[in-house]
C-alpha positions as CSV (number, residue, x, y, z in Angstrom):
1,X,-6.6,49.0,-28.2
2,X,-3.5,47.9,-26.3
3,X,-2.3,44.9,-27.8
4,X,-0.5,42.7,-25.3
5,X,1.3,39.3,-26.4
6,X,1.4,36.1,-24.4
7,X,4.4,35.0,-22.9
8,X,5.2,31.4,-21.8
9,X,8.0,30.8,-19.5
10,X,10.0,28.1,-18.4
11,X,10.3,29.2,-14.5
12,X,13.1,27.1,-13.2
13,X,15.6,24.2,-13.7
14,X,15.9,21.1,-11.5
15,X,18.7,22.6,-9.4
16,X,16.4,25.2,-8.3
17,X,13.7,23.1,-7.5
18,X,16.0,21.3,-5.4
19,X,16.7,24.5,-3.4
20,X,13.0,25.2,-3.1
21,X,12.5,21.6,-1.4
22,X,15.4,22.0,0.8
23,X,14.1,25.5,1.8
24,X,10.7,24.2,2.9
25,X,11.6,23.5,6.4
26,X,13.2,26.8,6.9
27,X,12.0,30.4,7.7
28,X,15.0,32.3,6.2
29,X,16.5,32.4,2.9
30,X,19.8,34.0,1.3
31,X,19.3,36.2,-1.8
32,X,22.5,37.3,-3.2
33,X,23.1,39.6,-6.4
34,X,26.8,40.8,-7.4
35,X,28.3,41.6,-3.8
36,X,25.3,42.3,-2.0
37,X,23.8,39.5,0.0
38,X,20.3,39.7,2.3
39,X,18.6,37.4,4.6
40,X,14.9,37.3,3.8
41,X,12.0,35.7,5.8
42,X,10.4,32.8,3.8
43,X,6.5,32.1,4.5
44,X,5.1,28.8,3.3
45,X,1.7,28.3,1.9
46,X,0.4,25.4,0.0
47,X,4.0,24.1,-0.1
48,X,5.2,27.3,-1.8
49,X,7.6,29.6,-0.6
50,X,6.8,33.2,-0.5
51,X,9.0,36.4,0.1
52,X,8.8,40.0,0.6
53,X,9.0,41.8,-2.7
54,X,10.8,44.5,-0.7
55,X,13.6,42.2,-0.1
56,X,14.0,41.9,-3.5
57,X,14.2,45.8,-4.1
58,X,16.7,46.0,-1.4
59,X,19.0,43.2,-2.8
60,X,18.8,44.7,-6.5
61,X,18.7,48.5,-5.6
62,X,15.9,49.0,-7.9
63,X,12.9,51.7,-7.7
64,X,9.7,50.5,-6.1
65,X,5.9,51.9,-5.9
66,X,3.4,50.8,-3.7
67,X,-0.2,51.4,-3.3
68,X,-1.4,49.9,-0.3
69,X,-5.1,50.7,-0.7
70,X,-5.2,48.6,-4.3
71,X,-2.5,46.3,-2.8
72,X,-0.4,47.2,-6.1
73,X,3.1,47.2,-6.4
74,X,5.7,48.2,-9.3
75,X,9.1,47.5,-9.8
76,X,11.6,49.6,-12.2
77,X,14.7,47.9,-13.0
78,X,16.8,50.7,-15.4
79,X,13.8,51.1,-17.8
80,X,11.9,48.1,-17.5
81,X,8.9,47.8,-15.0
82,X,7.0,45.0,-13.5
83,X,3.9,45.5,-12.2
84,X,2.2,43.3,-9.7
85,X,-0.9,42.8,-7.6
86,X,-2.0,41.0,-4.7
87,X,-4.2,37.7,-5.1
88,X,-3.2,37.9,-9.0
89,X,-1.2,35.4,-10.8
90,X,-0.1,38.0,-13.5
91,X,3.1,40.0,-14.2
92,X,2.7,43.1,-16.4
93,X,6.1,43.7,-17.9
94,X,6.6,47.2,-19.8
95,X,3.0,47.6,-19.6
96,X,2.7,45.5,-22.9
97,X,3.3,41.8,-22.2
98,X,1.6,39.5,-19.3
99,X,3.2,36.7,-17.8
100,X,1.2,34.2,-15.7
101,X,2.6,32.8,-12.6
102,X,1.3,29.4,-11.2
103,X,0.5,31.2,-7.9
104,X,-0.9,34.5,-7.2
105,X,1.3,37.2,-5.2
106,X,-0.2,37.5,-1.5
107,X,-0.7,40.6,0.7
108,X,0.9,40.2,4.3
109,X,2.1,42.7,6.7
110,X,1.0,45.7,4.5
111,X,3.4,44.5,1.5
112,X,3.2,42.2,-1.3
113,X,4.9,38.6,-1.1
114,X,5.8,37.0,-4.4
115,X,5.9,33.1,-4.8
116,X,9.9,32.9,-5.0
117,X,10.4,29.8,-7.4
118,X,8.3,31.5,-9.9
119,X,8.9,35.2,-9.6
120,X,12.7,35.3,-9.4
121,X,13.5,33.6,-12.9
122,X,11.1,36.3,-14.2
123,X,13.0,39.1,-12.8
124,X,16.7,37.3,-13.2
125,X,16.2,37.9,-17.1
126,X,16.3,41.7,-16.5
127,X,19.3,41.6,-14.8
128,X,23.0,41.7,-16.5
129,X,24.5,39.2,-13.9
130,X,23.3,36.1,-12.1
131,X,21.0,36.2,-9.3
132,X,21.4,33.7,-6.2
133,X,19.0,32.0,-4.1
134,X,20.0,29.8,-1.0
135,X,23.3,29.3,-2.8
136,X,22.0,28.3,-6.1
137,X,22.1,30.2,-9.4
138,X,18.5,31.2,-10.5
139,X,18.0,30.1,-13.9
140,X,16.6,33.1,-16.1
141,X,13.2,32.4,-17.5
142,X,13.4,31.8,-21.2
143,X,10.8,33.5,-23.5
144,X,8.9,32.2,-26.2
145,X,6.4,34.6,-28.0
146,X,3.6,33.4,-29.4
147,X,2.9,35.2,-32.7
148,X,-0.6,35.7,-32.4
149,X,-1.8,38.8,-30.7
150,X,-4.4,39.1,-27.9
151,X,-6.6,42.0,-27.1
152,X,-6.0,43.5,-23.3
153,X,-9.9,42.5,-22.5
154,X,-9.1,39.2,-23.2
155,X,-6.2,39.0,-21.0
156,X,-8.1,40.4,-18.1
157,X,-11.2,38.1,-18.5
158,X,-8.9,35.2,-17.5
159,X,-8.2,36.9,-14.1
160,X,-11.1,39.5,-13.3
161,X,-14.8,38.6,-13.0
162,X,-16.2,42.1,-12.5
163,X,-16.1,43.8,-15.8
164,X,-17.8,47.3,-15.0
165,X,-19.9,49.4,-13.1
166,X,-22.6,52.0,-14.3
167,X,-25.5,54.0,-13.0
168,X,-28.7,55.2,-14.3
169,X,-31.3,57.6,-12.9
170,X,-35.0,56.1,-12.7
171,X,-38.6,57.9,-12.0
172,X,-38.2,57.1,-8.3
173,X,-34.7,56.6,-7.7
174,X,-31.4,55.4,-9.2
175,X,-29.9,52.0,-10.4
176,X,-26.4,50.9,-10.0
177,X,-25.4,48.2,-12.4
178,X,-22.4,45.7,-11.8
179,X,-21.4,44.0,-15.1
180,X,-19.8,40.5,-14.6
181,X,-18.1,37.6,-15.9
182,X,-19.3,34.8,-14.2
183,X,-22.9,34.3,-12.7
184,X,-22.9,35.0,-9.1
185,X,-25.2,33.4,-6.6
186,X,-27.6,35.3,-4.6
187,X,-25.9,33.9,-1.3
188,X,-22.5,35.2,-2.6
189,X,-24.0,38.7,-2.3
190,X,-24.6,41.0,0.5
191,X,-26.0,44.7,1.0
192,X,-26.3,46.6,4.1
193,X,-26.6,50.4,5.1
194,X,-24.9,52.3,7.8
195,X,-26.1,55.6,8.2
196,X,-25.0,57.5,4.5
197,X,-23.2,54.5,3.6
198,X,-24.3,51.8,1.3
199,X,-22.3,48.6,1.2
200,X,-22.4,46.0,-1.5
201,X,-20.3,42.6,-1.0
202,X,-19.4,40.4,-3.5
203,X,-17.6,37.1,-2.3
204,X,-15.2,35.7,-4.8
205,X,-15.5,39.2,-6.8
206,X,-12.3,40.4,-8.3
207,X,-12.8,43.8,-10.3
208,X,-11.3,44.7,-13.5
209,X,-8.8,48.0,-13.2
210,X,-11.4,49.8,-15.1
211,X,-13.9,49.2,-11.9
212,X,-11.8,51.6,-9.7
213,X,-12.2,54.7,-12.3
214,X,-15.9,53.7,-12.9
215,X,-16.6,54.3,-9.4
216,X,-14.9,57.3,-9.2
217,X,-17.3,58.5,-11.9
218,X,-20.1,57.7,-9.9
219,X,-19.5,60.7,-8.0
220,X,-20.5,62.9,-10.7
221,X,-23.9,61.3,-10.7
222,X,-25.3,64.0,-8.1
223,X,-26.5,61.2,-5.6
224,X,-22.9,59.7,-4.5
225,X,-20.3,61.7,-2.7
226,X,-17.8,58.9,-2.6
227,X,-17.2,55.5,-3.9
228,X,-14.7,53.1,-2.8
229,X,-13.4,49.7,-3.9
230,X,-11.8,47.3,-1.0
231,X,-10.4,44.0,-2.6
232,X,-10.2,41.6,0.1
233,X,-8.5,38.0,0.2
234,X,-11.9,36.3,-0.9
235,X,-14.3,39.2,-1.4
236,X,-14.4,42.9,-2.8
237,X,-16.5,45.4,-1.0
238,X,-18.1,48.6,-3.0
239,X,-18.7,51.3,-0.7
240,X,-21.1,54.1,-1.7
241,X,-21.5,57.5,0.5
242,X,-25.1,58.9,-0.2
243,X,-25.8,62.6,-0.9
244,X,-29.5,62.7,-0.4
245,X,-31.8,60.7,2.2
246,X,-33.1,57.5,0.7
247,X,-36.4,55.4,1.5
248,X,-34.6,52.2,0.7
249,X,-32.4,49.8,-1.3
250,X,-32.8,46.6,-2.9
251,X,-30.5,44.0,-4.4
252,X,-31.4,42.4,-7.6
253,X,-29.1,39.4,-9.0
254,X,-29.6,38.9,-12.9
255,X,-27.3,36.1,-13.0
256,X,-28.5,34.8,-16.4
257,X,-27.5,38.3,-17.9
258,X,-24.5,38.5,-15.8
259,X,-25.3,41.7,-14.1
260,X,-26.1,42.6,-10.5
261,X,-28.1,45.7,-9.6
262,X,-28.4,47.9,-6.6
263,X,-32.1,49.7,-6.6
264,X,-31.9,53.0,-4.4
265,X,-34.9,54.5,-3.9
266,X,-35.5,58.1,-3.1
267,X,-37.7,59.6,-0.5
């Protein structure tokens, strides 16, 4: 089991907060590091300033890996890594430490945007020199590590509410079961079919990282050619391309057991 230790951070000084207040009426901001300076676009959401992570990469001259399909971004600064996911408030540092921001990153214009006042102090502590935002020095987040360790599963459960997906073969068809962390209501679920594709939408659903790999495993079942996960801002869609012709399908919600069943009947 991978052990992750929680990190509690002091996000910014009052000077940094003042900089955000002044910036609330602006559409641009200036980020400066060493001799490099860049003007970046600012988008205000719920009173918080969000900036594109690509502009951070440009000013720091660090490496970036982006997965638009999963809306994930990995930044590499020297040998340190920061992993971020759209609609998630968590930053995974060096694959072992988990830092929780007060606000989640967002996905705009095919890239990740991060809450500046919360992310910049985190990345600043990895830099040998000072980082400036709108002329103010960003105060690096201070780290205080709790001696108690927590498992990866317990960290993920605070954020993800779709834990796993599995399948089983029945006498007259197949059963796909989605295990959840919360009791979803029937009105939060929708299923429909379009030719050989079967779609399940879960409103408010946030799948754990393992769900994607478990969906891929469904292709070994013999009745699913392709299985895909699409994360939207307010829902998740599970898509199944079926191999055989089917007679019908049925959605069963066992909310008390925190399980969603998709029954597929063969012809």
